[in-house]
N, C-alpha and C positions, 0 to 999 in steps of 0.2 A: 221434662221434655214434652210430655203430652199436654200439659197446661199451656205451655208456650205455643204449641201448634194450634190449640183451640183459641187462644187469645189472638194470635195472628190471623186466623181465619175469620174471627169475629170482626176485627178491625178492617180487614180487607173487604169483607162483604157489606158492612154497615156504613163505611165511611162516605161513599158517594151519596147515599140516601140522606144521611145526616147533614152533609155539606149543602145539598140542595135545599133542605128545609131551613137551615141556618141562613142561607142566602135569601130565601123567601121571607124570613122574618125581618131582614133589614131592608125590606121593601124593593127588592130586585124582582122583576117579573120572571117567574119560572113557568114554563109550559108543562103542566102536569099531564097533558095528553101526548106529549112528545116522546121520542124514542129514548132520550137520556133518562127521564124519570122511570119509564117502564123497565129499562135495563137495570136501574138501581133497585127496583122492587124485585126483579129476578135474582139479583145478587143476595138480597135479604132472604129470599126463599131458599137459595142454595146453601146459605149458612145453616139452616135447619137440617139440610140433607148431609152436609159434610161432617157434622159433629159425631154422629154414630159411626161413620167410617173411620174417623180419626181414633175414636175410642176402640173400635174393633181391631184396628191395626196396631195400636201402641200400648193399650192398657191391658195387662195380662189378667187382672182380676175381672175385668169386664168380659174377656173371652171365656173365662171359667164359668162366670155366671150365666152367660148365654148358652154354653154347653149344658149346664145343669138344667136350665129352663127347658131346652129342647128335649133333653132326655126325659124329663117329667111328662112332657106332652106326648112323647112317643110311647111310653110304657102303658098308659091306660088303653090306648087303641090296640096295642098288641095283645092285651089281656082279653079284650072283647072279641077279637077274631078267634082266639084259641078256645074261648068258652062256648062259642057258637058251633064249633066244628064237632 
């Protein structure tokens, strides 16, 4: 299910941009300074942002790994404050 969500997000975010570039290659004039192209670029950037959110919400191994990583980062700082006291 997680892979399906990632694939659907990828398709939704990249389709408009790729369609614009395809249309441009068949010699149709595209306004690359216009709002439609800029909107397609924003969708591409959003794709990079939604992938971690999908994994965090759906993939339990990812959640466990993030918790382990955060736990390792918290422990050394806790040791430093207790040794200075």
